[in-house]
BARO-361360 format. One record per residue (C-alpha): residue number from 1; x, y, z. Coordinates in Angstrom, 1 decimal, padded with zeros to 4 digits. Each point is the difference from the previous one (the first is absolute). Example, Ala and Ser with C-alpha at 12.3 -4.5 7.8 and 13.67 -1.06 7.14 Angstrom:
BEGIN
<num->1, xx->012.3, yy->-004.5, zz->007.8>
<num->2, xx->001.4, yy->003.4, zz->-000.7>
end
This chain:
BEGIN
<num->1, xx->-057.3, yy->-062.5, zz->096.9>
<num->2, xx->-003.0, yy->-002.2, zz->000.5>
<num->3, xx->-003.1, yy->000.9, zz->002.2>
<num->4, xx->001.1, yy->-002.6, zz->002.4>
<num->5, xx->003.7, yy->000.4, zz->-000.1>
<num->6, xx->003.0, yy->000.1, zz->-002.3>
<num->7, xx->002.1, yy->-002.3, zz->-002.1>
<num->8, xx->003.7, yy->000.6, zz->-001.0>
<num->9, xx->000.6, yy->000.8, zz->-003.6>
<num->10, xx->002.5, yy->-002.9, zz->-000.2>
<num->11, xx->-002.8, yy->-002.4, zz->001.1>
<num->12, xx->-002.2, yy->001.2, zz->-002.8>
<num->13, xx->002.7, yy->-000.2, zz->-002.6>
<num->14, xx->000.7, yy->-003.6, zz->001.1>
<num->15, xx->-003.4, yy->-001.0, zz->-001.1>
<num->16, xx->000.5, yy->001.4, zz->-003.6>
<num->17, xx->001.4, yy->-002.6, zz->-002.4>
<num->18, xx->001.7, yy->002.5, zz->-002.3>
<num->19, xx->003.7, yy->000.5, zz->000.8>
<num->20, xx->000.5, yy->002.9, zz->-002.3>
<num->21, xx->-002.2, yy->002.9, zz->-001.1>
<num->22, xx->000.1, yy->002.2, zz->-003.1>
<num->23, xx->-001.1, yy->003.2, zz->001.7>
<num->24, xx->-001.0, yy->001.5, zz->003.4>
<num->25, xx->-003.6, yy->-000.1, zz->-001.2>
<num->26, xx->000.3, yy->-003.8, zz->-000.5>
<num->27, xx->001.2, yy->-000.4, zz->003.5>
<num->28, xx->-002.8, yy->002.2, zz->001.4>
<num->29, xx->-002.6, yy->-002.0, zz->-002.0>
<num->30, xx->001.3, yy->-003.3, zz->001.2>
<num->31, xx->-000.1, yy->001.2, zz->003.6>
<num->32, xx->-003.6, yy->001.3, zz->-000.4>
<num->33, xx->-001.1, yy->-003.3, zz->-001.5>
<num->34, xx->001.3, yy->-002.0, zz->002.9>
<num->35, xx->-001.0, yy->002.0, zz->003.1>
<num->36, xx->-003.6, yy->000.0, zz->001.2>
<num->37, xx->-002.3, yy->003.0, zz->-000.8>
<num->38, xx->000.4, yy->001.1, zz->003.7>
<num->39, xx->003.6, yy->000.8, zz->-000.8>
<num->40, xx->-000.7, yy->002.4, zz->-002.9>
<num->41, xx->-003.6, yy->001.2, zz->000.9>
<num->42, xx->-003.2, yy->-000.4, zz->-001.9>
<num->43, xx->000.2, yy->000.7, zz->-003.7>
<num->44, xx->-001.3, yy->003.5, zz->-000.8>
<num->45, xx->000.0, yy->001.2, zz->003.6>
<num->46, xx->001.9, yy->003.0, zz->001.2>
<num->47, xx->000.7, yy->001.0, zz->003.6>
<num->48, xx->-000.5, yy->003.7, zz->-000.7>
<num->49, xx->-003.4, yy->-000.2, zz->-001.6>
<num->50, xx->-003.4, yy->-000.2, zz->001.5>
end
């Protein structure tokens, strides 16, 4: 989910060039690399701290 809305997972996967992945971690990494930081949060930030 983005701060200003959402995007279906299928739409995100359509933007990834790879058709096969070696592991679930590879899929996750590919997704994190293609979506904007708003989709995963700022690096090093936690919602429960502060």
